[in-house]
N, C-alpha and C positions, 0 to 999 in steps of 0.2 A: 307063543310069539309068532307073528306073521313074518314069513321070510321076505327078503328083498324081491325075489323073483315073483312071489305071489302078489306083492304090492304093485309091482310093475304090470303084471297081468291084469290086475283089477283096474289100474289106471288106463290101460289100453282099452279095456272093455267100456269104461265110462267115458273116456275122452278120445277114443280111436279116431273119430271123424275129425276132431280138431288137430290131432297129431298128423293125420293124413294131409290135411290142407297146409299145415305148417311145413311139412316135408316138401310139398309142392312149391311153396313160397321160396324155400331154400334152393331147390334144384331147377325150377323152371323160370324162363323169361317170358312165357306166354301167359299174360294176365287173363285172357279169356278162358283158357283151359282151367286156371285156378278158380275163377269166379263160377264157372259152370259146375265144377266139382263141389264148391262150397254150397251152392244152391241145392244140389242133389243131396248133400248130407243133411241140410236143414229139412228138406222135404221128407227124407227117410227117417230122421230122428224124431221130428215133431209131428209128422203126418199132416203137414200144412203146406199151403202154396207159398212159393217164394219168388220174388222178382227183383231185378236190379235195374235201376234207372241211372243214367250217367248224364252229366252236363255236357252239352255239345252246342256250340254256336248260340249260347244264351238260353237254350231249352233243356229241360230234363227229358231224356228219351229212354223209353223202356228198351233194354238191350238183351237181357236174358231172363228166362222165367222157367219154372217147373211147377207141375201140378195141373189140375183141371180148371179150365176157365170157360164160362159161357160166352159164346161169340168168339170172334177172332182177336187174338193178341198178336200184333205184328211187331217185328223188330223195328226200332226207330219210331215207335208210336209216341207222340208227344204227351207228356203229363200236363193235365189241365192247369192253366196259370193260377187258378184260384183253389187248387188242391192243397190239402194240408201238408202234402209232401214238400211243397215249397217252403212252408214255415219251418219244418224240421231241417231242411237243407240250409236255409238262410241262418237260422239261429244256432245250428250245430248241436242241438240237444235231442237225444233219443226220446221217443214218445211211445208209450204203451196205451193204446186206446181200448179200454175195457167197457166203456159206457157209450152206446150209440149217440147220446146227446153231445158228446165231446166234439163231434165232427159236424154238428149242425151249422149251416151257413157256408160250408165248403163245397166245391165242385168235385165230382168224381170222374176219374179217367176211364175206368172199366165199366162194363154194362151192368154188373151186379150191384153196384153202389154199396159195397161192403163197408160198414162203419166200424167194425171191431178188428183192429189190426195193430201190429207193431211196426214202427218206422225208425230206422237207425241211420243217422247221417254217416257218410263215408268221407274220411279225410285223412291226410297224412302230412308229415312235416318234411318239406323239401330239404334234402341233405346238404345242398349247396347254400341256399338262401336262409334256411332255418325258419321259413315262413310256412304257415299252415295252408294247405291246398285242399279245398272242398271240391269233390268231383262227382258226388252222386248220393243215392240213398238205397238202403236195403229195406224191402217191404215184405212182411210175412202175415198171412191171415189164413183162416179156415174156410174161406168162401162164404156161401150162403148159410152155412151152419152158424156163423157168427160166434164161434167159441173163442173166448178170450185167451190171450197169451199169459201164462203164469209168470211169476217173478223169476223163477228158476230158468224158464225158457227165454225170458227177456235178457237175463244175464248172459246166457249162452249165445244169443244172437249178437250181442255187443262184442263178444270175443270173436265170433266169426267175422263180424264187420271189420274188426281190427286186422284180422288176417287178410281180408280182401284188400284193405287199404295198403297194407304192407306190400302186397303183390303189385298193385298199381304204382305205388311209389318207387319200388325197385325197378320196374320195367321202364318208367320214365327216366330214372337216373342212368340206367344202362344205355338207353337210346342216346341220351345227351353225351355220355362218355364216348360212345361209338362215333357219333358225329364229330366230336372234338378230335378224336384220334384220326378219323378219315381226313380232316382238314390238314393235320400235321403230316400225315402220310403223303398227301398230294404235294405238299410243299417239299418234302424230302425227295420225292420222285422227280419233281421238276429241277431241284438243285442237282441231283445225281445226273440227270440228262444234260444239264448245263456243263457240269464237270467233264462228262465223257466227251462232249464236243470240244472242249478246250484241250483235253488230253490228246485227242486225235490231231488237232492242229499243231500242238507243240511237238508231239511225237513224230509227225510227218516232217516237220521242219528239221528236227534233229537228225533224222535218218538221211535226209537230202544233204544236210551239212556234212555228215560223216562221209558220204560218197564224193563230195566235191572239194572238201577242204584239203589244201596242200600242206598246211601247217600242222605238224604232229600234235602240238599242244591243243590247238582248236579242235582237232579230230577227237582227241581224248575227252575233251569237255562235252562234245556232241554225243559220244558214246555213253558218258555218265548220265547225261540228260535222258537219253533214250532208255537206259536201264531203269532210271527212277520213274519215268513215265509208265513203263511196263508194270512196275511194281504197284504204282498208284492205280492203274487200270484193274489189276487183279484185286486190289482192296475194294475198289468201287464195285466190281462184279460181286464180291462177297456181300457188300452192303445191299446191293439190289436183290440178291437172292434171299437175304434176311428179311427185307421189306416184303418180298413176295410171300414168304412163309408166314409172316405176321398178318398179311392180308387174307390168306386162306384161313388162318385161325380166327380172324375177325368174322369172316363169313359164317363159320360154324357157330360162333357165339351169338349171332344176331337173334333177337327175341323171336322173329318169325321162323327161325330155323329150329328152335327148341321144341321138343316133343312133337 
């Protein structure tokens, strides 16, 4: 009987790259780091080229890539409008092109005009709206060798695409939460500043009244007001320090500060 440790070790060997990317998805807020790592794993495991195109201002733009390419591949290179990548992106259905004739009639973005490739759409479900968000495609091929992607490799690519989508979706949600928190924090700081100014006015008035009041009862009221204002100022100071601490923690948690 195979021990649990042996099974885990075998799983690590077989799925170590997927586990590595999944771990990054859990720990990192930097989607570019995760996507680059995912592409590197695809390249190392399959021995094929991999690239990631993202939707930006109505265009699919090549953002990251690994492997050897003829000619220059540049970041933000636009995908041809009549490329089959657009069909996959729009329809949201992964496509494994094993026969060159499948791509007849389509335009090519890269110089090699590779016709045998796998294309996987990238999308996630927005946690707030529960709407599907389509944001790009994952493309894998063997270059001019035109070696087809096997069914097992195709399944693997779809799992990796899901991990990439999870990373992008999480990063977007974190940014929205941070923006929402920053707006609330700004309002809290403004209100704290307003209260401090009011406390200063009331405290100053009560202290002047204490000095000038001849009536003992009025003087005692003024002293009580002054003590209460001092206590409220201390509480306000504690609130401001807490807000400052949360702001510093927020800065450390920003996606661009991770890794």
